[in-house]
N, C-alpha and C positions, 0 to 999 in steps of 0.2 A: 091420887093422879091416877087421870084416865088410864082405863087397862086399856081400850084399841089403840092408844097414840103414841103411834110407834118408834119417831124421832125420840121423846120423852124419855120411852122405855131404854132404848139401845144409848142412846147419849149417858141416861145414868150408869149402865150396864159398863159402859166403856171407862168411863170417870172411875167406876170403880174398880175396876181391872186395872187402870194405870195405877191407881193409889194403893195397888197391891191387894185390895180387897176384894180376891178371886173368887171365893167361896159365896159370897153378895152377888155379886156380876153375874156367876152361874146361874143363881137364884132369879135374879130380875130379868136376866134372856130368858129366863125356864118359862116365867111368870106370860111375858107375850109369845113366847112358842105354843102355849097351851091356845091362846087367842087364835093363832094363824102360823100353825106348825108349818105351813107352806112360804113362809117370808124367809127368801135365801138370805138376805143381809144378817139378820137374828141368828139364822143358823149359823152362819160363817163366826159370829161371832161368840155364838156360843161354843164351838167347836175350839176356837180361840184361848177363851178362856179355860176350857177345861185341859188345853195342851199345858197351857200356864201352870194350870193347877197338878199336874202329872196323871193327868185320867186321859192319857192318849188314846188307848183301847175303846174308850167310851167315844170319845171325840172321833175316832174313825167310823165307830158304828153309825152315829147321828152324820157325819159329813158325808157318808157314802150312801144314805136313804133317797132313792130316788122321787120318792113324795114330797120329801122336802125344799127340791134342788130342780124342780119342774120349771119355775117360772124363768127363767134364766139360768145362765151357767153360774156354778159355784166361783169361778176363777175370776167374773166381773164384779159379783159380790164383794169377794177380799179385796179386789184392786177400788171397789167404790168405798171401800172404810178404812182404805189404808195401809192395810196387810202384804198387800202385792203392787208390786210399780206397776204401772202401765209402763207398754213399750213404747219408744220415743217411736214420732210420725217418720216417714221417710226413710227409717233404716229396713233394710232388707235382713232376714237370717244370716245371710251369708256374711254382712258387713258386720255382725255381733259375734261369729265365731273367734 
C-alpha cells in the first residue's frame, strides 16, 4: 500500500478498529503519523483507537499536542470522521439547553 495515501491508511485503520483489531488499527494510524504527524484526522483516529484499547493517558498526550492539531481544530477532525456529531444548522445553543 502506498504509504502516503491517507484515505487508504485511515480507512484500513478504521475498519480494523470496527472489527475489534484495535492494536492493528493503532499500528496503521502510527504508520501514517510517521509520514505526516500534523494530519489531524489521523491523530483523532489514533487517539480514539488508543482510548478504545484502554490507553487513555497516551491518547490524551497525543490529542493535546499542538504540533499535531495545527491545521484545523481537533473537533472538526472528529466530526469529519464521525466520532462527534455536528450541530444542526439553525439551532442556537439556548434552544439546545
